[in-house]
Each structure stands twice: as structure tokens, then as C-alpha cells.
All heavy atoms as TSV, in Angstrom:
chain	resi	resn	atom	element	x	y	z
A	1	MET	N	N	-8.412	-11.043	0.331
A	1	MET	CA	C	-8.918	-10.488	1.613
A	1	MET	C	C	-8.521	-8.987	1.658
A	1	MET	O	O	-7.369	-8.702	1.450
A	1	MET	CB	C	-8.235	-11.339	2.730
A	1	MET	CG	C	-8.534	-10.682	4.066
A	1	MET	SD	S	-7.600	-11.515	5.503
A	1	MET	CE	C	-7.712	-13.151	5.145
A	2	PRO	N	N	-9.428	-8.139	1.899
A	2	PRO	CA	C	-9.149	-6.745	1.971
A	2	PRO	C	C	-8.183	-6.492	3.126
A	2	PRO	O	O	-8.258	-7.088	4.229
A	2	PRO	CB	C	-10.504	-6.012	2.221
A	2	PRO	CG	C	-11.486	-6.954	1.717
A	2	PRO	CD	C	-10.937	-8.336	1.937
A	3	LEU	N	N	-7.313	-5.538	2.995
A	3	LEU	CA	C	-6.303	-5.134	4.000
A	3	LEU	C	C	-6.520	-3.629	4.376
A	3	LEU	O	O	-6.668	-2.907	3.400
A	3	LEU	CB	C	-4.843	-5.352	3.460
A	3	LEU	CG	C	-3.805	-4.879	4.305
A	3	LEU	CD1	C	-3.660	-5.699	5.572
A	3	LEU	CD2	C	-2.420	-4.943	3.545
A	4	SER	N	N	-6.550	-3.303	5.622
A	4	SER	CA	C	-6.604	-1.990	6.077
A	4	SER	C	C	-5.408	-1.675	6.824
A	4	SER	O	O	-5.102	-2.354	7.790
A	4	SER	CB	C	-7.839	-1.705	6.858
A	4	SER	OG	O	-8.921	-1.869	6.064
A	5	CYS	N	N	-4.549	-0.750	6.501
A	5	CYS	CA	C	-3.423	-0.301	7.266
A	5	CYS	C	C	-3.237	1.218	7.370
A	5	CYS	O	O	-3.559	1.831	6.355
A	5	CYS	CB	C	-2.105	-1.011	6.767
A	5	CYS	SG	S	-1.838	-0.555	5.002
A	6	MET	N	N	-2.795	1.624	8.471
A	6	MET	CA	C	-2.542	3.152	8.664
A	6	MET	C	C	-1.464	3.222	9.722
A	6	MET	O	O	-1.503	2.485	10.664
A	6	MET	CB	C	-3.823	3.738	9.007
A	6	MET	CG	C	-3.899	5.200	8.845
A	6	MET	SD	S	-5.539	5.941	9.214
A	6	MET	CE	C	-6.609	4.873	8.339
A	7	SER	N	N	-0.695	4.257	9.535
A	7	SER	CA	C	0.338	4.496	10.590
A	7	SER	C	C	0.137	5.805	11.280
A	7	SER	O	O	-0.565	6.678	10.721
A	7	SER	CB	C	1.746	4.502	9.844
A	7	SER	OG	O	2.068	3.295	9.298
A	8	MET	N	N	0.710	6.036	12.410
A	8	MET	CA	C	0.651	7.209	13.146
A	8	MET	C	C	2.053	7.943	13.117
A	8	MET	O	O	2.946	7.426	12.604
A	8	MET	CB	C	0.244	6.929	14.627
A	8	MET	CG	C	-1.083	6.274	14.755
A	8	MET	SD	S	-2.527	7.201	14.277
A	8	MET	CE	C	-2.509	8.398	15.604
A	9	GLY	N	N	2.088	9.106	13.678
A	9	GLY	CA	C	3.394	9.813	13.814
A	9	GLY	C	C	3.675	10.542	12.595
A	9	GLY	O	O	2.929	10.760	11.743
A	10	PRO	N	N	4.941	11.155	12.596
A	10	PRO	CA	C	5.306	12.051	11.462
A	10	PRO	C	C	5.207	11.473	10.112
A	10	PRO	O	O	4.810	12.138	9.131
A	10	PRO	CB	C	6.811	12.277	11.815
A	10	PRO	CG	C	6.954	12.058	13.198
A	10	PRO	CD	C	6.015	11.005	13.494
A	11	TYR	N	N	5.453	10.175	9.924
A	11	TYR	CA	C	5.307	9.573	8.537
A	11	TYR	C	C	3.942	8.862	8.395
A	11	TYR	O	O	3.759	8.308	7.291
A	11	TYR	CB	C	6.513	8.554	8.397
A	11	TYR	CG	C	7.850	9.122	8.441
A	11	TYR	CD1	C	8.704	9.025	9.452
A	11	TYR	CD2	C	8.249	10.003	7.390
A	11	TYR	CE1	C	9.886	9.701	9.555
A	11	TYR	CE2	C	9.503	10.705	7.391
A	11	TYR	CZ	C	10.304	10.504	8.540
A	11	TYR	OH	O	11.488	11.078	8.503
A	12	GLY	N	N	3.076	8.964	9.305
A	12	GLY	CA	C	1.880	8.291	9.142
A	12	GLY	C	C	0.950	8.815	8.040
A	12	GLY	O	O	0.229	8.159	7.417
A	13	SER	N	N	1.117	10.143	7.801
A	13	SER	CA	C	0.389	10.740	6.697
A	13	SER	C	C	0.677	10.136	5.393
A	13	SER	O	O	-0.212	10.115	4.565
A	13	SER	CB	C	0.608	12.314	6.657
A	13	SER	OG	O	1.914	12.571	6.415
A	14	LEU	N	N	1.924	9.570	5.174
A	14	LEU	CA	C	2.197	8.907	3.969
A	14	LEU	C	C	1.287	7.675	3.648
A	14	LEU	O	O	0.909	7.495	2.559
A	14	LEU	CB	C	3.668	8.504	3.900
A	14	LEU	CG	C	4.731	9.684	4.033
A	14	LEU	CD1	C	6.046	9.090	4.125
A	14	LEU	CD2	C	4.567	10.563	2.950
A	15	THR	N	N	0.927	6.976	4.740
A	15	THR	CA	C	0.119	5.789	4.525
A	15	THR	C	C	-1.328	6.184	4.176
A	15	THR	O	O	-2.089	5.517	3.494
A	15	THR	CB	C	0.087	4.895	5.755
A	15	THR	OG1	O	-0.477	5.577	6.886
A	15	THR	CG2	C	1.415	4.326	6.114
A	16	ARG	N	N	-1.646	7.392	4.674
A	16	ARG	CA	C	-2.987	7.932	4.385
A	16	ARG	C	C	-3.025	8.512	2.923
A	16	ARG	O	O	-4.150	8.395	2.213
A	16	ARG	CB	C	-3.437	9.026	5.362
A	16	ARG	CG	C	-3.578	8.547	6.783
A	16	ARG	CD	C	-3.986	9.688	7.659
A	16	ARG	NE	N	-4.197	9.194	9.035
A	16	ARG	CZ	C	-3.304	9.158	9.919
A	16	ARG	NH1	N	-2.066	9.658	9.701
A	16	ARG	NH2	N	-3.563	8.752	11.195
A	17	LEU	N	N	-2.000	9.023	2.442
A	17	LEU	CA	C	-1.833	9.575	1.123
A	17	LEU	C	C	-1.852	8.492	-0.021
A	17	LEU	O	O	-2.396	8.676	-1.024
A	17	LEU	CB	C	-0.744	10.586	1.012
A	17	LEU	CG	C	-0.896	11.841	1.892
A	17	LEU	CD1	C	0.391	12.587	1.737
A	17	LEU	CD2	C	-2.018	12.654	1.377
A	18	PHE	N	N	-1.038	7.482	0.272
A	18	PHE	CA	C	-0.883	6.521	-0.871
A	18	PHE	C	C	-0.684	5.102	-0.315
A	18	PHE	O	O	-0.125	4.273	-0.965
A	18	PHE	CB	C	0.263	6.830	-1.828
A	18	PHE	CG	C	1.631	7.048	-1.186
A	18	PHE	CD1	C	2.481	5.983	-1.144
A	18	PHE	CD2	C	2.037	8.265	-0.715
A	18	PHE	CE1	C	3.799	6.120	-0.574
A	18	PHE	CE2	C	3.277	8.532	-0.150
A	18	PHE	CZ	C	4.099	7.434	-0.163
A	19	GLY	N	N	-1.460	4.750	0.727
A	19	GLY	CA	C	-1.438	3.442	1.207
A	19	GLY	C	C	-2.077	2.369	0.199
A	19	GLY	O	O	-1.650	1.257	0.158
A	20	TRP	N	N	-2.904	2.891	-0.642
A	20	TRP	CA	C	-3.513	1.990	-1.749
A	20	TRP	C	C	-2.500	1.514	-2.613
A	20	TRP	O	O	-2.752	0.444	-3.212
A	20	TRP	CB	C	-4.617	2.877	-2.471
A	20	TRP	CG	C	-4.037	4.100	-3.069
A	20	TRP	CD1	C	-3.957	5.327	-2.545
A	20	TRP	CD2	C	-3.636	4.194	-4.422
A	20	TRP	NE1	N	-3.457	6.267	-3.428
A	20	TRP	CE2	C	-3.227	5.545	-4.594
A	20	TRP	CE3	C	-3.545	3.369	-5.470
A	20	TRP	CZ2	C	-2.706	6.001	-5.804
A	20	TRP	CZ3	C	-2.999	3.769	-6.630
A	20	TRP	CH2	C	-2.558	5.128	-6.789
A	21	THR	N	N	-1.365	2.169	-2.804
A	21	THR	CA	C	-0.314	1.656	-3.803
A	21	THR	C	C	0.282	0.383	-3.123
A	21	THR	O	O	0.894	-0.303	-3.880
A	21	THR	CB	C	0.657	2.647	-4.001
A	21	THR	OG1	O	1.357	3.080	-2.849
A	21	THR	CG2	C	0.150	3.897	-4.711
A	22	PHE	N	N	0.175	0.178	-1.857
A	22	PHE	CA	C	0.694	-1.069	-1.122
A	22	PHE	C	C	-0.335	-1.970	-0.847
A	22	PHE	O	O	-0.113	-3.009	-0.105
A	22	PHE	CB	C	1.478	-0.555	0.097
A	22	PHE	CG	C	2.608	0.444	-0.225
A	22	PHE	CD1	C	2.498	1.796	0.207
A	22	PHE	CD2	C	3.752	-0.009	-0.945
A	22	PHE	CE1	C	3.401	2.624	-0.080
A	22	PHE	CE2	C	4.799	0.920	-1.171
A	22	PHE	CZ	C	4.598	2.259	-0.819
A	23	GLY	N	N	-1.591	-1.845	-1.235
A	23	GLY	CA	C	-2.605	-2.728	-1.086
A	23	GLY	C	C	-3.694	-2.356	-0.064
A	23	GLY	O	O	-4.588	-3.200	0.178
A	24	SER	N	N	-3.571	-1.177	0.662
A	24	SER	CA	C	-4.560	-0.928	1.550
A	24	SER	C	C	-5.903	-0.626	0.943
A	24	SER	O	O	-6.013	-0.014	-0.127
A	24	SER	CB	C	-4.146	0.381	2.357
A	24	SER	OG	O	-5.081	0.613	3.379
A	25	ALA	N	N	-6.985	-1.112	1.540
A	25	ALA	CA	C	-8.254	-1.080	0.909
A	25	ALA	C	C	-9.010	0.332	1.244
A	25	ALA	O	O	-10.103	0.434	0.805
A	25	ALA	CB	C	-9.162	-2.210	1.425
A	26	LEU	N	N	-8.463	1.136	2.064
A	26	LEU	CA	C	-9.109	2.364	2.438
A	26	LEU	C	C	-7.939	3.330	2.715
A	26	LEU	O	O	-6.811	3.098	2.889
A	26	LEU	CB	C	-10.033	2.207	3.663
A	26	LEU	CG	C	-9.364	1.717	4.994
A	26	LEU	CD1	C	-8.912	2.795	5.877
A	26	LEU	CD2	C	-10.410	0.901	5.690
A	27	THR	N	N	-8.557	4.692	2.840
A	27	THR	CA	C	-7.618	5.742	3.243
A	27	THR	C	C	-8.525	6.497	4.258
A	27	THR	O	O	-9.643	6.277	4.528
A	27	THR	CB	C	-7.202	6.482	2.056
A	27	THR	OG1	O	-6.257	7.400	2.538
A	27	THR	CG2	C	-8.293	7.311	1.332
A	28	PHE	N	N	-7.808	7.544	4.769
A	28	PHE	CA	C	-8.538	8.365	5.887
A	28	PHE	C	C	-8.143	9.835	5.639
A	28	PHE	O	O	-7.032	10.180	5.384
A	28	PHE	CB	C	-8.016	7.854	7.199
A	28	PHE	CG	C	-8.706	8.579	8.411
A	28	PHE	CD1	C	-9.876	8.122	8.903
A	28	PHE	CD2	C	-8.089	9.794	8.931
A	28	PHE	CE1	C	-10.405	8.854	9.973
A	28	PHE	CE2	C	-8.659	10.434	9.967
A	28	PHE	CZ	C	-9.852	9.979	10.472
A	29	ALA	N	N	-9.133	10.731	5.763
A	29	ALA	CA	C	-9.027	12.067	5.600
A	29	ALA	C	C	-9.810	12.826	6.678
A	29	ALA	O	O	-10.798	12.289	7.225
A	29	ALA	CB	C	-9.326	12.572	4.206
A	30	VAL	N	N	-9.468	13.988	7.026
A	30	VAL	CA	C	-10.113	14.963	7.915
A	30	VAL	C	C	-11.154	15.741	7.203
A	30	VAL	O	O	-10.994	16.309	6.178
A	30	VAL	CB	C	-9.090	15.847	8.588
A	30	VAL	CG1	C	-9.858	16.822	9.509
A	30	VAL	CG2	C	-8.127	15.072	9.405
A	31	GLY	N	N	-12.388	15.718	7.765
A	31	GLY	CA	C	-13.557	16.441	7.250
A	31	GLY	C	C	-13.444	17.883	7.994
A	31	GLY	O	O	-12.727	18.819	7.674
A	32	ALA	N	N	-14.253	18.029	9.004
A	32	ALA	CA	C	-14.350	19.295	9.676
A	32	ALA	C	C	-13.242	19.499	10.653
A	32	ALA	O	O	-12.687	20.642	10.815
A	32	ALA	CB	C	-15.643	19.351	10.468
A	33	SER	N	N	-12.798	18.477	11.450
A	33	SER	CA	C	-11.692	18.716	12.434
A	33	SER	C	C	-11.013	17.349	12.709
A	33	SER	O	O	-11.550	16.286	12.612
A	33	SER	CB	C	-12.244	19.272	13.723
A	33	SER	OG	O	-13.143	18.273	14.343
A	34	SER	N	N	-9.689	17.431	12.961
A	34	SER	CA	C	-8.920	16.238	13.175
A	34	SER	C	C	-9.107	15.685	14.543
A	34	SER	O	O	-9.435	16.477	15.483
A	34	SER	CB	C	-7.465	16.499	12.781
A	34	SER	OG	O	-6.897	17.458	13.750
A	35	SER	N	N	-8.808	14.398	14.749
A	35	SER	CA	C	-8.846	13.867	16.074
A	35	SER	C	C	-7.453	13.291	16.560
A	35	SER	O	O	-7.361	12.859	17.588
A	35	SER	CB	C	-9.894	12.627	16.027
A	35	SER	OG	O	-9.467	11.673	15.068
A	36	ALA	N	N	-6.428	13.477	15.643
A	36	ALA	CA	C	-5.123	13.071	16.022
A	36	ALA	C	C	-4.150	13.732	15.077
A	36	ALA	O	O	-4.487	14.184	13.978
A	36	ALA	CB	C	-4.905	11.557	15.920
A	37	PRO	N	N	-2.873	13.971	15.523
A	37	PRO	CA	C	-1.830	14.616	14.676
A	37	PRO	C	C	-1.572	13.801	13.388
A	37	PRO	O	O	-1.705	12.603	13.406
A	37	PRO	CB	C	-0.579	14.629	15.550
A	37	PRO	CG	C	-1.131	14.321	16.911
A	37	PRO	CD	C	-2.373	13.658	16.809
A	38	GLY	N	N	-1.289	14.485	12.355
A	38	GLY	CA	C	-0.857	13.822	11.087
A	38	GLY	C	C	-2.035	13.526	10.148
A	38	GLY	O	O	-1.856	13.017	9.078
A	39	GLN	N	N	-3.176	13.869	10.584
A	39	GLN	CA	C	-4.347	13.642	9.681
A	39	GLN	C	C	-4.414	14.697	8.593
A	39	GLN	O	O	-4.223	15.901	8.826
A	39	GLN	CB	C	-5.666	13.615	10.494
A	39	GLN	CG	C	-5.692	12.403	11.436
A	39	GLN	CD	C	-6.870	12.489	12.346
A	39	GLN	OE1	O	-7.579	13.425	12.509
A	39	GLN	NE2	N	-7.207	11.305	12.995
A	40	VAL	N	N	-4.708	14.159	7.348
A	40	VAL	CA	C	-4.672	15.047	6.175
A	40	VAL	C	C	-6.070	15.545	5.838
A	40	VAL	O	O	-7.058	14.814	5.856
A	40	VAL	CB	C	-4.110	14.143	4.965
A	40	VAL	CG1	C	-4.056	14.966	3.728
A	40	VAL	CG2	C	-2.844	13.653	5.358
A	41	PRO	N	N	-6.139	16.797	5.546
A	41	PRO	CA	C	-7.491	17.496	5.146
A	41	PRO	C	C	-7.890	16.715	3.835
A	41	PRO	O	O	-7.152	16.479	2.960
A	41	PRO	CB	C	-7.229	18.914	4.890
A	41	PRO	CG	C	-5.907	19.215	5.683
A	41	PRO	CD	C	-5.134	17.916	5.677
A	42	ILE	N	N	-9.190	16.531	3.738
A	42	ILE	CA	C	-9.696	15.800	2.575
A	42	ILE	C	C	-9.427	16.521	1.204
A	42	ILE	O	O	-9.205	15.768	0.236
A	42	ILE	CB	C	-11.278	15.597	2.719
A	42	ILE	CG1	C	-11.740	14.497	1.747
A	42	ILE	CG2	C	-11.983	16.849	2.579
A	42	ILE	CD1	C	-13.159	13.896	2.040
A	43	GLU	N	N	-9.330	17.820	1.185
A	43	GLU	CA	C	-9.014	18.456	-0.083
A	43	GLU	C	C	-7.663	18.080	-0.484
A	43	GLU	O	O	-7.347	17.977	-1.695
A	43	GLU	CB	C	-9.153	19.989	0.105
A	43	GLU	CG	C	-10.584	20.435	0.442
A	43	GLU	CD	C	-10.969	20.429	1.886
A	43	GLU	OE1	O	-10.046	20.010	2.759
A	43	GLU	OE2	O	-12.038	20.751	2.249
A	44	ASP	N	N	-6.666	18.139	0.555
A	44	ASP	CA	C	-5.297	17.773	0.120
A	44	ASP	C	C	-5.242	16.216	-0.283
A	44	ASP	O	O	-4.446	15.977	-1.220
A	44	ASP	CB	C	-4.378	17.893	1.428
A	44	ASP	CG	C	-4.253	19.455	1.764
A	44	ASP	OD1	O	-4.623	20.312	0.971
A	44	ASP	OD2	O	-3.709	19.652	2.796
A	45	LEU	N	N	-5.950	15.422	0.391
A	45	LEU	CA	C	-5.929	13.965	-0.069
A	45	LEU	C	C	-6.501	13.774	-1.363
A	45	LEU	O	O	-5.887	13.059	-2.277
A	45	LEU	CB	C	-6.778	13.212	0.999
A	45	LEU	CG	C	-6.850	11.682	0.594
A	45	LEU	CD1	C	-5.584	11.006	0.720
A	45	LEU	CD2	C	-7.867	11.001	1.533
A	46	ASN	N	N	-7.584	14.497	-1.824
A	46	ASN	CA	C	-8.081	14.346	-3.100
A	46	ASN	C	C	-7.109	14.854	-4.117
A	46	ASN	O	O	-6.947	14.200	-5.200
A	46	ASN	CB	C	-9.393	15.118	-3.293
A	46	ASN	CG	C	-10.492	14.492	-2.617
A	46	ASN	OD1	O	-10.571	13.254	-2.437
A	46	ASN	ND2	N	-11.505	15.287	-2.157
A	47	THR	N	N	-6.382	15.931	-3.851
A	47	THR	CA	C	-5.382	16.397	-4.859
A	47	THR	C	C	-4.213	15.462	-4.992
A	47	THR	O	O	-3.807	15.064	-6.040
A	47	THR	CB	C	-4.752	17.719	-4.308
A	47	THR	OG1	O	-5.825	18.764	-4.226
A	47	THR	CG2	C	-3.694	18.243	-5.227
A	48	VAL	N	N	-3.786	14.874	-3.836
A	48	VAL	CA	C	-2.593	13.903	-3.951
A	48	VAL	C	C	-2.977	12.676	-4.678
A	48	VAL	O	O	-2.256	12.116	-5.534
A	48	VAL	CB	C	-1.997	13.634	-2.613
A	48	VAL	CG1	C	-1.137	12.336	-2.634
A	48	VAL	CG2	C	-1.406	14.836	-1.958
A	49	LEU	N	N	-4.216	12.163	-4.314
A	49	LEU	CA	C	-4.745	10.857	-5.042
A	49	LEU	C	C	-4.805	11.058	-6.495
A	49	LEU	O	O	-4.512	10.254	-7.311
A	49	LEU	CB	C	-5.988	10.458	-4.472
A	49	LEU	CG	C	-5.972	9.901	-3.069
A	49	LEU	CD1	C	-7.405	9.552	-2.511
A	49	LEU	CD2	C	-5.117	8.656	-2.960
A	50	ALA	N	N	-5.382	12.214	-6.962
A	50	ALA	CA	C	-5.475	12.582	-8.355
A	50	ALA	C	C	-4.181	12.605	-9.068
A	50	ALA	O	O	-3.963	12.064	-10.206
A	50	ALA	CB	C	-6.247	13.846	-8.573
A	51	ILE	N	N	-3.175	13.247	-8.445
A	51	ILE	CA	C	-1.806	13.393	-9.070
A	51	ILE	C	C	-1.212	11.975	-9.191
A	51	ILE	O	O	-0.630	11.587	-10.154
A	51	ILE	CB	C	-0.990	14.232	-8.246
A	51	ILE	CG1	C	-1.456	15.724	-8.423
A	51	ILE	CG2	C	0.525	14.146	-8.663
A	51	ILE	CD1	C	-0.856	16.716	-7.378
A	52	LEU	N	N	-1.269	11.175	-8.043
A	52	LEU	CA	C	-0.704	9.814	-8.026
A	52	LEU	C	C	-1.322	8.895	-9.063
A	52	LEU	O	O	-0.632	8.163	-9.859
A	52	LEU	CB	C	-0.667	9.274	-6.685
A	52	LEU	CG	C	0.241	9.878	-5.605
A	52	LEU	CD1	C	-0.038	9.347	-4.214
A	52	LEU	CD2	C	1.725	9.535	-6.032
A	53	GLN	N	N	-2.588	8.871	-9.064
A	53	GLN	CA	C	-3.272	7.993	-10.031
A	53	GLN	C	C	-3.053	8.437	-11.488
A	53	GLN	O	O	-2.831	7.482	-12.302
A	53	GLN	CB	C	-4.736	8.017	-9.677
A	53	GLN	CG	C	-5.086	7.260	-8.362
A	53	GLN	CD	C	-6.433	7.421	-7.917
A	53	GLN	OE1	O	-7.316	8.259	-8.394
A	53	GLN	NE2	N	-6.949	6.600	-6.941
A	54	LYS	N	N	-2.990	9.640	-11.695
A	54	LYS	CA	C	-2.630	10.109	-13.100
A	54	LYS	C	C	-1.247	9.721	-13.473
A	54	LYS	O	O	-1.008	9.227	-14.606
A	54	LYS	CB	C	-2.817	11.548	-13.209
A	54	LYS	CG	C	-2.515	12.195	-14.532
A	54	LYS	CD	C	-2.759	13.676	-14.575
A	54	LYS	CE	C	-2.393	14.199	-15.925
A	54	LYS	NZ	N	-2.467	15.685	-15.941
A	55	SER	N	N	-0.331	9.894	-12.603
A	55	SER	CA	C	1.053	9.588	-12.850
A	55	SER	C	C	1.334	8.070	-12.968
A	55	SER	O	O	2.131	7.652	-13.831
A	55	SER	CB	C	2.116	10.177	-11.897
A	55	SER	OG	O	1.961	9.582	-10.637
A	56	MET	N	N	0.512	7.300	-12.276
A	56	MET	CA	C	0.745	5.819	-12.330
A	56	MET	C	C	0.065	5.162	-13.475
A	56	MET	O	O	0.388	4.051	-13.874
A	56	MET	CB	C	0.215	5.288	-11.030
A	56	MET	CG	C	1.133	5.569	-9.749
A	56	MET	SD	S	0.623	4.829	-8.315
A	56	MET	CE	C	1.045	3.106	-8.682
A	57	THR	N	N	-0.919	5.887	-14.163
A	57	THR	CA	C	-1.621	5.299	-15.281
A	57	THR	C	C	-1.150	5.943	-16.637
A	57	THR	O	O	-1.627	5.531	-17.724
A	57	THR	CB	C	-3.131	5.515	-15.155
A	57	THR	OG1	O	-3.451	6.937	-14.982
A	57	THR	CG2	C	-3.636	4.720	-13.879
A	58	SER	N	N	-0.357	7.080	-16.554
A	58	SER	CA	C	0.045	7.699	-17.784
A	58	SER	C	C	1.097	6.744	-18.512
A	58	SER	O	O	1.827	6.002	-17.921
A	58	SER	CB	C	0.600	9.053	-17.585
A	58	SER	OG	O	1.772	9.026	-16.792
A	59	LYS	N	N	1.064	6.792	-19.784
A	59	LYS	CA	C	2.012	6.127	-20.677
A	59	LYS	C	C	3.338	6.766	-20.673
A	59	LYS	O	O	3.454	7.995	-20.749
A	59	LYS	CB	C	1.409	5.962	-22.085
A	59	LYS	CG	C	0.193	5.195	-22.106
A	59	LYS	CD	C	-0.259	5.168	-23.539
A	59	LYS	CE	C	-1.618	4.258	-23.605
A	59	LYS	NZ	N	-2.063	4.073	-24.968
A	60	SER	N	N	4.391	5.982	-20.678
A	60	SER	CA	C	5.726	6.519	-20.862
A	60	SER	C	C	5.989	6.934	-22.271
A	60	SER	O	O	5.431	6.398	-23.232
A	60	SER	CB	C	6.745	5.375	-20.517
A	60	SER	OG	O	6.566	5.006	-19.118
A	61	SER	N	N	6.697	8.105	-22.335
A	61	SER	CA	C	7.007	8.599	-23.674
A	61	SER	C	C	8.190	8.000	-24.204
A	61	SER	O	O	9.072	7.582	-23.635
A	61	SER	CB	C	7.288	10.170	-23.510
A	61	SER	OG	O	6.163	10.795	-22.883
């Protein structure tokens, strides 16, 4: 069963940046303008996702 979760407040952006690592089926980013505090611009989200996915799939040396 897909799970969607997101938090608000100062730490809410963390769930938007890497909620998928805890099983969330979606994430949320800001396009043109935000509608609430803590929303992450899509460019920043794409950067963070690429870094996290790369580091989680890289082989240990």
C-alpha cells in the first residue's frame, strides 16, 4: 500500500528531501512560488535527491 507522509515546521523540509528513504511514495517541491513555510525549491530538491540516491547506491570501498 503506498504511503504519503509530509511534515510541517522547521524540520518538515527533511521529509520533503528524503521521505522516500522511509517509505514515502511521493515528495513535494516548489515550482514558481511557495504556499507554506519550509517548502523546498525544485532545483534544490533535485540536487539533494541526486546526491542521496548516488550515495545510497554506491559500493563501499
